[in-house]
C-alpha atoms as one frame of an Amber mdcrd trajectory, in Angstrom:
protein
 -15.545 -12.476  -8.322 -15.439 -15.644  -6.227 -17.961 -15.990  -3.408 -18.668
 -18.416  -0.567 -21.046 -20.400  -2.758 -18.298 -21.041  -5.297 -15.976 -22.334
  -2.584 -18.740 -24.440  -1.044 -19.526 -26.019  -4.407 -15.856 -26.754  -5.118
 -15.218 -28.292  -1.692 -18.531 -30.044  -1.102 -18.981 -28.231   2.212 -21.917
 -25.991   3.066 -21.728 -22.223   2.685 -22.074 -21.994   6.470 -19.004 -24.193
   6.985 -16.997 -22.227   4.441 -18.027 -18.941   6.019 -17.139 -20.032   9.531
 -13.773 -21.455   8.482 -12.814 -18.336   6.537 -13.975 -15.993   9.283 -11.919
 -17.848  11.878 -15.000 -18.356  14.068 -13.510 -19.585  17.381 -16.767 -21.291
  18.394 -16.735 -23.472  15.268 -15.087 -26.869  15.611 -13.937 -28.369  12.322
 -11.369 -30.974  11.400  -8.008 -29.562  10.417  -8.425 -31.271   7.034 -11.682
 -29.360   6.495 -10.067 -26.045   7.369  -7.094 -26.805   5.137  -9.288 -27.779
   2.168 -11.501 -24.693   2.431  -8.496 -22.368   2.648  -6.694 -24.194  -0.167
  -9.668 -23.948  -2.521 -10.290 -20.312  -1.560  -6.707 -19.517  -2.529  -6.899
 -21.519  -5.768 -10.086 -19.724  -6.814  -8.665 -16.324  -5.921 -11.118 -15.582
  -3.129 -10.556 -12.086  -1.754 -11.100 -12.260   1.988 -11.958  -9.061   3.806
  -9.011  -8.994   6.171 -10.745  -6.639   8.566 -13.327  -9.357   9.248 -11.023
 -12.350   9.514  -8.647 -13.646  12.090  -6.903 -16.242   9.894  -4.502 -15.799
   6.996  -5.154 -17.517   3.671  -1.554 -18.536   3.055
């Protein structure tokens, strides 16, 4: 099972950044390229996001 640490390692971003991007944290400001990369890698690795806790789609 893929976790935030796996995505962080693959992207080079911190686990905190990955978590905030994937959760759709509205108070977190990140470049669009950062958001795109995190979501892209999450999809590639097969990360299963808990949809009840997220406000962004991984598509």
